[in-house]
Structure formats: C-alpha cells, structure tokens
C-alpha positions in Angstrom: 23.3 -21.4 -0.3 23.2 -25.2 -0.3 26.6 -25.4 -2.1 28.2 -23.0 0.4 26.8 -25.1 3.3 28.0 -28.3 1.8 31.5 -26.9 1.3 31.6 -25.8 5.0 30.4 -29.3 6.0 33.1 -31.0 4.0 35.8 -28.8 5.4 34.4 -29.6 8.9 34.6 -33.3 8.1 38.2 -33.0 6.9 39.3 -31.1 10.0 37.1 -33.3 12.3 38.6 -36.6 11.1 42.1 -35.3 11.9 41.1 -33.9 15.3 39.1 -37.0 16.3 42.0 -39.4 15.2 44.4 -37.4 17.4 41.9 -37.6 20.3 41.6 -41.4 19.9 45.4 -41.8 19.9 45.8 -39.7 23.0 42.8 -40.9 25.0 41.1 -44.2 25.4 38.0 -44.6 23.1 35.6 -44.2 26.0 36.9 -40.8 27.1 37.3 -39.6 23.5 33.7 -40.5 22.7 32.5 -38.5 25.7 34.6 -35.5 24.6 33.3 -35.8 21.0 29.7 -36.1 22.2 30.2 -32.9 24.2 31.7 -31.0 21.3 28.8 -32.2 19.0 26.2 -31.2 21.6 27.8 -27.8 22.2 27.9 -27.2 18.4 24.2 -27.8 18.2 23.4 -25.6 21.2 25.5 -22.8 19.7 23.7 -23.2 16.5 20.4 -23.0 18.3 21.4 -19.9 20.3 22.9 -17.9 17.4 20.0 -17.3 15.1 22.2 -16.4 12.1 24.7 -17.7 9.6 27.4 -18.0 12.3 25.2 -20.5 14.2 24.6 -22.5 11.1 28.4 -22.6 10.5 28.9 -23.9 14.1 26.4 -26.7 13.5 28.0 -27.6 10.2 31.6 -27.5 11.5 31.2 -29.0 15.0 28.1 -31.1 15.0 28.0 -32.0 11.3 31.7 -32.4 10.6 32.6 -34.2 13.8 29.3 -36.1 14.1 29.5 -37.6 10.6 33.1 -38.8 11.0 33.1 -40.2 14.5 31.3 -43.4 13.4 34.1 -44.1 10.9 36.8 -43.7 13.5 35.0 -45.5 16.3 34.3 -48.6 14.1 38.0 -49.4 14.1 38.1 -49.3 17.9 34.9 -51.4 18.1 36.3 -54.0 15.7 39.3 -54.5 17.9 37.1 -55.2 21.0 34.9 -57.8 19.3 35.9 -61.4 19.0 36.3 -62.4 15.4 33.8 -65.2 15.6 31.0 -62.7 16.7 32.1 -59.6 14.7 29.7 -59.9 11.8 26.7 -60.4 14.1 27.6 -57.6 16.4 28.3 -55.2 13.6 25.1 -56.1 11.9 23.2 -55.5 15.1 24.9 -52.1 15.5 23.9 -51.2 12.0 20.4 -52.3 12.6 20.1 -50.2 15.7 21.5 -47.1 13.9 18.8 -47.6 11.2 16.1 -48.0 13.8 17.1 -44.8 15.6 17.1 -42.9 12.4 13.6 -44.3 11.6 12.4 -43.2 15.0 14.1 -39.8 15.3 14.0 -38.4 11.8 10.2 -37.8 11.8 10.3 -36.4 15.3 13.1 -33.9 14.3 11.3 -33.1 11.1 8.1 -32.3 13.0 10.1 -30.2 15.4 11.7 -28.2 12.6 8.3 -27.7 10.9 6.5 -26.7 14.1 9.1 -24.9 16.2 11.9 -23.9 13.8 15.3 -25.2 13.0 17.1 -23.3 15.8 14.8 -24.8 18.5 15.6 -28.2 16.9 19.3 -27.5 17.0 19.1 -26.6 20.7 17.0 -29.7 21.6 19.4 -31.9 19.7 22.4 -30.3 21.5 20.8 -30.8 24.9 19.9 -34.5 24.1 23.5 -35.0 23.0 24.8 -33.7 26.3 22.3 -35.7 28.3 23.4 -38.8 26.5 26.8 -38.4 28.1 25.3 -38.6 31.6 23.1 -41.6 30.8 25.7 -43.8 29.1 26.0 -47.4 30.3 28.5 -48.1 33.0 31.6 -50.2 32.1 31.6 -53.5 33.9 
C-alpha cells in the first residue's frame, strides 16, 4: 500500500502547488497562509474522523500535498520581504527553527501514534493547525 499512498501524495502535491500558487496571486500572502493552514487542518481532522481509506486519502491530498508544498511557495514571498543584506541570516534562522520544531514534535507525534493510534494523531494535528491560525502574531 505504500506505493499507492505515495502516488496519491504526489498527485496531491502537484494539484496543491497549482492551487496554492493561484491563491498567492489572488490574495496577499498573509490571508493565503491562513486559508492554507485551515485547509491543512481540516484535512487532518477529516482524516482523523474517517477511520478508513477515504480519511487517509484526505490527509494525503489536503494535509500532505498542500502542507508539503506551501513552504516552497511561501519562501518566494518571504524572500521579497527581507532586505538583501539580512536575507542569508534570516533564512538560516527560519531553517534552524523548522529543524528545532521537527526535533521537538516528531517524538511527540510518534508517541501519540503508538499509544493512541494514527487517527487520534491526525485529529490532534488538525486541531493544532486550526489553533495556530488564531494564535498567529499580529502584524505591526
């Protein structure tokens, strides 16, 4: 089944990059990122609620496909906002923070999957994604 899931994920990424690129052209990056976070969160929640292959497909298409491609698209927007003299430092810091978050959250998610199951982990990840929308920093 891994090959089938990987194909669905790749199709999700192909579709997601086109949809996200259109969103970024039509909206400002801040509003587009909120909408993308909502879609990813709802994809995880649907995957957690539907305890079958359809739920897994929702996770792969919405959360996986869109979630994996959004950083690629958003990096262009971030690069335009950063002064060229500070760009390398800021991008290095962003990369370091991403690695730190993976280091912290991967064992927690792994423990959650082992102890409670993958569908509970999907639901919790979806709720956390939606909560992140409400606790984002305010623009100054």
